[in-house]
C-alpha positions, 0 to 999 in steps of 0.5 A: 741624523741617522744613516737612514735619514742621510740616505733618504735625503740623498735619494730625494736630492738625486730625484730633484736633480734628475727632474731638473736635468730632464726639464733642462733637456726638454727646454734644450730640445725645444730650442734646438727643434729645426724649422723643418721638424716644426713644419712636419710636426705642426697640425691645426688644433682648434680645442685648447686647455686652460693652461696659460702660455708662459711669460718666457714664451710670450717674450720669445714670440713678441721678439719674432713678431717685432722682427717680422713686422719690421721686415714685412711692413706688418703690424701683427700683435700677440693677444693673450688671455682674451676669450671674447674673439672666439666666445660666441656661437662662432666657437661652436660653428668653427669647432673652436674651444677655449681659445684665449690666445691668438696672433692678430695679423694686421696690416694696411692696403700696401702692395704685397700685403697678402703674400706678406701676411702669409710669409711672415705670419708663418714664421711666427706660427712655426716659432710657436711650434718650436716652443711646443705650442699648438696653433691654427690659422683662422680666416673667418670663424671668429669675431673680427670686431672683438679681436680688432678691439683687443688687438688695438687695430686703428687708423688704416689698419685691418685685421686680416687673419688670426693664429690661435695659440695654446696647449691643445686638448688633443693633438692635431692630425694630418690632412690630405694634400696634393702630390708633387706632380699636381703642384710642381714641375721642372721645365715642364716635367712633373716627374719628381725624378727630373728635379734636383734634390733641393727642389724636391725637398722644398716641394715636400715642405710646401705640401705641408703648408696650411692653406685656406680650406686646404685648397693648395692652389699654388704651383712651383716651376723650376725654369730651364736655367735650373735656378729660377723658380716661378711660383703662382698663387692660383685662384681661390680664397686667400690664395696669395696669402697661401702662396706666401706661407708655401714660399716660406716652407719651400725655402726652409725645405730646400735648405740654406745651401740651395741656389735659387731665386724667385722669378 
């Protein structure tokens, strides 16, 4: 082999090494994405490419689903490569395109199911964001009958929501949200300057939570003891489930060192 050939081979090897290193860095960034960053990054996506979800990501999501089902008394299931639930006219009505993967949020009528669907479903949604998957929380614009069949709903189980998953055809975008003063107060004072930093940070994350028809009916009040938080769902469709999502966001935003309890 000539010197020129040797140099060309070295260049090709260096290029392969760089690509492998770059790919490893991307994987590392995915693993290390903080939950608060996932909250800030996630936006609803309704149109997807045909790219399948990789097996390792499916395994990761199933592990999170298993834990959340155990802790929240839910029966969530990940359904992949299934086009029928969003395959009829509802696809156009809800502006969903090429949905083939979704998390079916399933439970019975046990006490607390509405808030549990939100709190634990949001954990799976944020994990999907960490895995660089796009998503959308869906209440109505899909075929519950077909989704229930593919998710294996049985007995006293009911399919409450689905979360679509995949690689978006285009990025999602932020939606208008309420202000701190509209959803939060400290002992009756809605001025954010009156709140400790951890409470303000929690509310900042709350205002990024997905809610039904973007309603954000919830309120959070820090009581006079400086530790107890009263969270109310308000009145609206799925407002209790919205509150479950918002409470998870608050806990993440406030940080692990925040000393508070739910009323």
